[in-house]
Backbone of each chain as nested JSON, in Angstrom:
{
  "chains": [
    {"id": "A", "residues": [
      {"number": 1, "name": "GLY", "atoms": {"N": [-9.937, -5.626, -30.527], "CA": [-8.839, -5.058, -30.054], "C": [-7.648, -5.407, -29.973]}},
      {"number": 2, "name": "SER", "atoms": {"N": [-6.576, -4.918, -29.751], "CA": [-5.17, -5.142, -29.658], "C": [-4.872, -6.246, -28.389]}},
      {"number": 3, "name": "SER", "atoms": {"N": [-3.974, -6.719, -28.544], "CA": [-3.62, -7.706, -27.638], "C": [-2.318, -7.582, -27.022]}},
      {"number": 4, "name": "ILE", "atoms": {"N": [-1.705, -6.391, -27.187], "CA": [-0.439, -6.124, -26.626], "C": [-0.351, -6.37, -25.034]}},
      {"number": 5, "name": "ASN", "atoms": {"N": [0.753, -6.825, -24.732], "CA": [0.666, -7.166, -23.427], "C": [0.989, -5.794, -22.522]}},
      {"number": 6, "name": "TRP", "atoms": {"N": [-0.078, -5.131, -22.484], "CA": [0.16, -4.141, -21.205], "C": [-1.193, -3.817, -20.614]}},
      {"number": 7, "name": "PRO", "atoms": {"N": [-1.607, -3.376, -19.378], "CA": [-0.205, -3.237, -18.616], "C": [0.232, -4.45, -18.121]}},
      {"number": 8, "name": "PRO", "atoms": {"N": [1.416, -4.294, -17.565], "CA": [2.184, -5.668, -16.806], "C": [1.329, -5.963, -15.372]}},
      {"number": 9, "name": "GLU", "atoms": {"N": [1.036, -7.054, -15.239], "CA": [0.222, -7.261, -14.12], "C": [1.453, -7.626, -12.727]}},
      {"number": 10, "name": "PHE", "atoms": {"N": [0.908, -7.228, -11.86], "CA": [1.665, -7.694, -10.519], "C": [1.042, -8.606, -10.061]}},
      {"number": 11, "name": "HIS", "atoms": {"N": [1.591, -9.793, -9.231], "CA": [1.266, -10.783, -8.765], "C": [2.056, -11.149, -7.444]}},
      {"number": 12, "name": "PRO", "atoms": {"N": [1.277, -10.916, -6.127], "CA": [1.772, -11.338, -4.84], "C": [2.943, -12.5, -4.999]}},
      {"number": 13, "name": "GLY", "atoms": {"N": [3.799, -12.322, -4.782], "CA": [4.671, -13.676, -4.602], "C": [5.666, -13.748, -5.853]}},
      {"number": 14, "name": "VAL", "atoms": {"N": [5.126, -13.341, -6.97], "CA": [5.851, -13.599, -8.033], "C": [6.717, -12.244, -8.592]}},
      {"number": 15, "name": "PRO", "atoms": {"N": [8.127, -12.782, -8.927], "CA": [9.037, -11.724, -8.948], "C": [8.754, -10.527, -10.035]}},
      {"number": 16, "name": "TRP", "atoms": {"N": [8.656, -9.463, -9.582], "CA": [8.398, -8.304, -10.489], "C": [9.254, -7.74, -11.248]}},
      {"number": 17, "name": "LYS", "atoms": {"N": [8.988, -8.183, -12.65], "CA": [9.94, -7.654, -13.877], "C": [9.727, -6.242, -14.374]}},
      {"number": 18, "name": "GLY", "atoms": {"N": [8.306, -5.591, -14.316], "CA": [8.08, -4.394, -14.718], "C": [7.774, -4.692, -16.332]}},
      {"number": 19, "name": "LEU", "atoms": {"N": [8.418, -3.594, -17.039], "CA": [8.233, -3.057, -18.373], "C": [9.645, -3.667, -19.119]}},
      {"number": 20, "name": "GLN", "atoms": {"N": [10.369, -4.241, -18.198], "CA": [11.871, -4.387, -18.87], "C": [11.724, -5.678, -19.945]}},
      {"number": 21, "name": "SER", "atoms": {"N": [12.284, -5.261, -21.149], "CA": [12.222, -6.435, -22.125], "C": [12.344, -7.804, -21.725]}},
      {"number": 22, "name": "ILE", "atoms": {"N": [11.822, -8.489, -22.191], "CA": [11.648, -9.952, -22.102], "C": [12.93, -10.814, -22.941]}}
    ]},
    {"id": "B", "residues": [
      {"number": 1, "name": "GLU", "atoms": {"N": [11.286, 10.322, 10.603], "CA": [11.453, 8.99, 9.949], "C": [10.218, 8.359, 9.795]}},
      {"number": 2, "name": "SER", "atoms": {"N": [10.081, 7.761, 8.543], "CA": [8.772, 6.954, 8.249], "C": [9.115, 5.369, 8.323]}},
      {"number": 3, "name": "PRO", "atoms": {"N": [8.261, 4.635, 8.59], "CA": [8.299, 3.002, 8.593], "C": [8.45, 2.529, 7.224]}},
      {"number": 4, "name": "ALA", "atoms": {"N": [7.747, 3.154, 6.255], "CA": [7.812, 2.78, 4.915], "C": [9.004, 3.218, 4.201]}},
      {"number": 5, "name": "THR", "atoms": {"N": [9.754, 4.355, 4.648], "CA": [11.16, 4.529, 3.899], "C": [11.995, 3.525, 4.509]}},
      {"number": 6, "name": "SER", "atoms": {"N": [11.682, 3.086, 5.572], "CA": [12.874, 2.428, 6.362], "C": [12.867, 0.756, 5.817]}},
      {"number": 7, "name": "ILE", "atoms": {"N": [11.892, 0.408, 5.287], "CA": [11.809, -0.982, 4.635], "C": [12.76, -0.831, 3.318]}},
      {"number": 8, "name": "LEU", "atoms": {"N": [13.005, 0.206, 2.764], "CA": [13.755, 0.42, 1.197], "C": [14.927, 0.333, 1.812]}},
      {"number": 9, "name": "ALA", "atoms": {"N": [15.83, 1.002, 2.726], "CA": [16.955, 1.328, 2.933], "C": [18.129, 0.155, 2.853]}},
      {"number": 10, "name": "PRO", "atoms": {"N": [17.558, -1.21, 3.066], "CA": [18.552, -1.872, 2.723], "C": [18.535, -2.804, 1.683]}},
      {"number": 11, "name": "ALA", "atoms": {"N": [17.577, -2.388, 0.919], "CA": [17.081, -3.511, -0.129], "C": [17.356, -2.914, -1.741]}},
      {"number": 12, "name": "PRO", "atoms": {"N": [18.091, -3.891, -2.255], "CA": [18.361, -3.573, -3.696], "C": [17.216, -3.246, -4.576]}},
      {"number": 13, "name": "SER", "atoms": {"N": [17.382, -2.236, -5.382], "CA": [16.329, -1.479, -6.277], "C": [15.248, -2.389, -6.709]}},
      {"number": 14, "name": "GLY", "atoms": {"N": [15.718, -3.541, -7.341], "CA": [14.419, -4.674, -7.652], "C": [13.817, -5.329, -6.533]}},
      {"number": 15, "name": "ASP", "atoms": {"N": [14.49, -5.446, -5.49], "CA": [13.522, -6.0, -4.269], "C": [12.823, -5.087, -3.777]}},
      {"number": 16, "name": "GLN", "atoms": {"N": [13.382, -3.466, -3.686], "CA": [12.204, -2.878, -3.377], "C": [11.235, -2.486, -4.149]}},
      {"number": 17, "name": "LYS", "atoms": {"N": [11.28, -2.721, -5.393], "CA": [9.922, -2.535, -6.463], "C": [8.896, -3.892, -5.854]}},
      {"number": 18, "name": "GLN", "atoms": {"N": [9.672, -4.885, -5.567], "CA": [8.779, -6.04, -5.051], "C": [7.924, -6.088, -3.792]}},
      {"number": 19, "name": "MET", "atoms": {"N": [8.693, -5.355, -2.846], "CA": [8.107, -5.168, -1.321], "C": [6.891, -3.745, -1.783]}},
      {"number": 20, "name": "LEU", "atoms": {"N": [7.167, -2.84, -2.336], "CA": [6.131, -1.707, -2.813], "C": [5.062, -2.548, -3.44]}},
      {"number": 21, "name": "GLY", "atoms": {"N": [5.49, -3.561, -4.447], "CA": [4.229, -4.006, -5.036], "C": [3.366, -4.991, -4.298]}},
      {"number": 22, "name": "GLU", "atoms": {"N": [4.138, -5.653, -3.292], "CA": [3.121, -6.66, -2.353], "C": [2.202, -5.784, -1.722]}},
      {"number": 23, "name": "ARG", "atoms": {"N": [2.824, -4.537, -1.105], "CA": [2.003, -3.589, -0.19], "C": [0.921, -2.978, -0.915]}},
      {"number": 24, "name": "LEU", "atoms": {"N": [1.421, -2.315, -1.91], "CA": [0.671, -1.813, -2.941], "C": [-0.764, -2.196, -3.58]}},
      {"number": 25, "name": "PHE", "atoms": {"N": [-0.366, -3.773, -3.783], "CA": [-1.481, -4.847, -4.145], "C": [-2.246, -4.966, -3.215]}},
      {"number": 26, "name": "CYS", "atoms": {"N": [-1.932, -5.139, -1.9], "CA": [-2.972, -5.539, -0.71], "C": [-3.896, -4.445, -0.59]}},
      {"number": 27, "name": "LEU", "atoms": {"N": [-3.442, -3.301, -0.699], "CA": [-4.387, -1.809, -0.413], "C": [-5.27, -2.075, -1.537]}},
      {"number": 28, "name": "ILE", "atoms": {"N": [-4.576, -2.189, -2.898], "CA": [-5.903, -2.031, -4.173], "C": [-6.67, -3.112, -4.372]}},
      {"number": 29, "name": "GLN", "atoms": {"N": [-6.124, -4.073, -3.776], "CA": [-7.113, -5.404, -3.929], "C": [-8.566, -5.034, -2.927]}},
      {"number": 30, "name": "THR", "atoms": {"N": [-8.295, -4.394, -1.961], "CA": [-9.585, -4.095, -1.116], "C": [-10.242, -2.767, -1.943]}},
      {"number": 31, "name": "MET", "atoms": {"N": [-9.813, -2.334, -2.781], "CA": [-10.653, -1.257, -3.692], "C": [-11.311, -1.761, -5.08]}},
      {"number": 32, "name": "LEU", "atoms": {"N": [-10.255, -2.381, -5.653], "CA": [-10.565, -3.062, -7.016], "C": [-9.832, -4.47, -7.213]}},
      {"number": 33, "name": "PRO", "atoms": {"N": [-10.721, -5.346, -6.51], "CA": [-10.266, -6.825, -6.686], "C": [-9.784, -7.337, -7.888]}},
      {"number": 34, "name": "SER", "atoms": {"N": [-10.939, -6.955, -8.926], "CA": [-10.668, -7.409, -10.247], "C": [-9.431, -6.865, -11.077]}},
      {"number": 35, "name": "LEU", "atoms": {"N": [-9.028, -5.584, -10.697], "CA": [-8.136, -5.005, -11.495], "C": [-6.706, -4.839, -10.647]}},
      {"number": 36, "name": "ALA", "atoms": {"N": [-6.641, -5.543, -9.205], "CA": [-5.822, -4.768, -8.664], "C": [-4.234, -5.402, -9.305]}},
      {"number": 37, "name": "ALA", "atoms": {"N": [-4.296, -6.448, -10.084], "CA": [-2.932, -6.764, -10.682], "C": [-2.061, -5.658, -11.662]}},
      {"number": 38, "name": "LYS", "atoms": {"N": [-3.264, -5.363, -12.48], "CA": [-3.077, -4.431, -13.528], "C": [-2.96, -3.319, -13.022]}},
      {"number": 39, "name": "ILE", "atoms": {"N": [-3.496, -2.513, -11.911], "CA": [-3.288, -1.16, -11.343], "C": [-1.989, -1.246, -10.597]}},
      {"number": 40, "name": "THR", "atoms": {"N": [-1.899, -2.298, -10.007], "CA": [-0.742, -2.429, -9.227], "C": [0.725, -2.351, -10.309]}},
      {"number": 41, "name": "GLY", "atoms": {"N": [0.462, -3.095, -11.462], "CA": [1.566, -3.042, -12.381], "C": [1.678, -1.821, -12.741]}},
      {"number": 42, "name": "MET", "atoms": {"N": [0.674, -0.883, -13.116], "CA": [0.795, 0.278, -13.755], "C": [1.633, 1.472, -12.737]}},
      {"number": 43, "name": "LEU", "atoms": {"N": [1.19, 1.174, -11.587], "CA": [1.466, 2.291, -10.642], "C": [3.012, 2.032, -10.11]}},
      {"number": 44, "name": "LEU", "atoms": {"N": [3.387, 0.674, -10.051], "CA": [4.818, 0.338, -10.081], "C": [5.995, 1.02, -10.865]}},
      {"number": 45, "name": "GLU", "atoms": {"N": [5.412, 1.335, -12.086], "CA": [6.286, 2.069, -12.9], "C": [6.642, 3.447, -12.484]}},
      {"number": 46, "name": "LEU", "atoms": {"N": [5.862, 3.892, -11.641], "CA": [6.25, 5.297, -11.022], "C": [7.378, 5.403, -10.223]}},
      {"number": 47, "name": "ASP", "atoms": {"N": [8.009, 6.21, -9.758], "CA": [8.964, 6.312, -8.946], "C": [8.648, 5.854, -7.286]}},
      {"number": 48, "name": "ASN", "atoms": {"N": [9.933, 5.127, -7.032], "CA": [9.602, 4.514, -5.63], "C": [9.028, 5.641, -4.468]}},
      {"number": 49, "name": "LEU", "atoms": {"N": [9.361, 6.728, -4.734], "CA": [9.148, 7.695, -3.747], "C": [7.481, 8.067, -3.986]}},
      {"number": 50, "name": "ASP", "atoms": {"N": [7.124, 7.986, -5.181], "CA": [5.54, 8.354, -5.55], "C": [4.975, 7.066, -4.813]}},
      {"number": 51, "name": "VAL", "atoms": {"N": [5.288, 5.918, -4.873], "CA": [4.677, 4.468, -4.624], "C": [4.726, 4.809, -2.957]}},
      {"number": 52, "name": "LEU", "atoms": {"N": [5.801, 4.908, -2.25], "CA": [5.924, 5.059, -1.005], "C": [4.708, 5.946, -0.299]}},
      {"number": 53, "name": "HIS", "atoms": {"N": [4.893, 7.485, -1.244], "CA": [3.576, 8.378, -0.503], "C": [2.003, 7.529, -0.976]}},
      {"number": 54, "name": "MET", "atoms": {"N": [2.231, 6.953, -1.729], "CA": [0.799, 6.322, -1.94], "C": [0.253, 5.115, -0.898]}},
      {"number": 55, "name": "LEU", "atoms": {"N": [1.333, 4.53, -0.461], "CA": [1.295, 3.861, 0.882], "C": [1.191, 4.292, 2.021]}},
      {"number": 56, "name": "GLU", "atoms": {"N": [1.424, 5.449, 2.298], "CA": [1.375, 6.34, 3.379], "C": [-0.007, 7.318, 3.255]}},
      {"number": 57, "name": "SER", "atoms": {"N": [-0.62, 7.72, 2.125], "CA": [-1.591, 8.65, 1.99], "C": [-2.547, 7.906, 1.567]}},
      {"number": 58, "name": "PRO", "atoms": {"N": [-3.798, 7.368, 1.71], "CA": [-4.85, 6.914, 1.237], "C": [-5.549, 8.011, 0.29]}},
      {"number": 59, "name": "GLU", "atoms": {"N": [-5.644, 9.096, 0.343], "CA": [-6.091, 9.982, -0.456], "C": [-5.282, 10.022, -1.807]}},
      {"number": 60, "name": "PHE", "atoms": {"N": [-3.864, 9.997, -1.79], "CA": [-2.946, 10.169, -2.757], "C": [-3.144, 8.967, -3.65]}},
      {"number": 61, "name": "LEU", "atoms": {"N": [-3.171, 7.692, -2.914], "CA": [-3.552, 6.322, -3.356], "C": [-4.552, 6.54, -4.24]}},
      {"number": 62, "name": "ARG", "atoms": {"N": [-5.76, 6.976, -3.797], "CA": [-7.169, 6.937, -4.327], "C": [-7.021, 7.552, -5.644]}},
      {"number": 63, "name": "SER", "atoms": {"N": [-6.281, 8.762, -5.795], "CA": [-5.994, 9.607, -6.932], "C": [-5.478, 9.272, -7.934]}},
      {"number": 64, "name": "LYS", "atoms": {"N": [-4.255, 8.176, -7.573], "CA": [-3.506, 7.622, -8.478], "C": [-4.33, 6.333, -9.144]}},
      {"number": 65, "name": "VAL", "atoms": {"N": [-4.83, 5.974, -8.16], "CA": [-5.598, 4.572, -8.613], "C": [-6.666, 4.934, -9.67]}},
      {"number": 66, "name": "ASP", "atoms": {"N": [-7.347, 6.382, -9.507], "CA": [-8.799, 6.51, -10.219], "C": [-7.853, 6.762, -11.771]}},
      {"number": 67, "name": "GLU", "atoms": {"N": [-6.66, 7.729, -11.466], "CA": [-5.898, 7.679, -12.852], "C": [-5.436, 6.493, -13.7]}},
      {"number": 68, "name": "ALA", "atoms": {"N": [-5.213, 5.565, -13.058], "CA": [-4.681, 4.279, -13.517], "C": [-5.737, 3.733, -14.276]}},
      {"number": 69, "name": "VAL", "atoms": {"N": [-7.042, 3.487, -13.715], "CA": [-8.268, 3.022, -13.893], "C": [-8.694, 3.733, -15.216]}},
      {"number": 70, "name": "ALA", "atoms": {"N": [-8.699, 5.204, -15.221], "CA": [-9.066, 6.094, -16.578], "C": [-8.35, 5.636, -17.521]}},
      {"number": 71, "name": "VAL", "atoms": {"N": [-6.828, 5.647, -17.285], "CA": [-6.041, 5.47, -18.538], "C": [-6.093, 3.568, -19.0]}},
      {"number": 72, "name": "LEU", "atoms": {"N": [-6.414, 2.923, -18.081], "CA": [-6.906, 1.427, -18.578], "C": [-7.792, 1.56, -19.126]}},
      {"number": 73, "name": "GLN", "atoms": {"N": [-8.887, 2.125, -18.979], "CA": [-10.401, 2.147, -19.644], "C": [-10.306, 2.661, -21.132]}},
      {"number": 74, "name": "ASP", "atoms": {"N": [-9.351, 3.669, -21.219], "CA": [-9.169, 4.175, -22.275], "C": [-8.256, 3.577, -23.308]}},
      {"number": 75, "name": "HIS", "atoms": {"N": [-7.309, 2.548, -22.736], "CA": [-6.646, 1.752, -23.362], "C": [-7.192, 0.444, -23.892]}},
      {"number": 76, "name": "GLU", "atoms": {"N": [-8.419, 0.022, -23.448], "CA": [-9.047, -0.774, -23.551], "C": [-10.278, -0.753, -24.402]}},
      {"number": 77, "name": "ALA", "atoms": {"N": [-10.753, 0.421, -24.551], "CA": [-11.85, 0.975, -25.48], "C": [-11.383, 0.539, -26.769]}}
    ]}
  ]
}
């Protein structure tokens, strides 16, 4: 399978950046 | 006036998502410990008001989590 980076993962204490381009 | 909306009032939009995410993650972790990070990430892409609704309504949360799990499984298939 593909390894595209989706979905974004939320981790407590880690600033959430969502799907904004990196 | 709900407690949930009051937490958003003073926060910049980025911080709002962070706070919503922390709360959402805690709830989802009790339902799906292994998928909580991904499901929370997916649901955080929705409108803040939808996320607030999830925090206040266990039934709505369940329905959205079920949707997200289905999408995730389809994506990984």
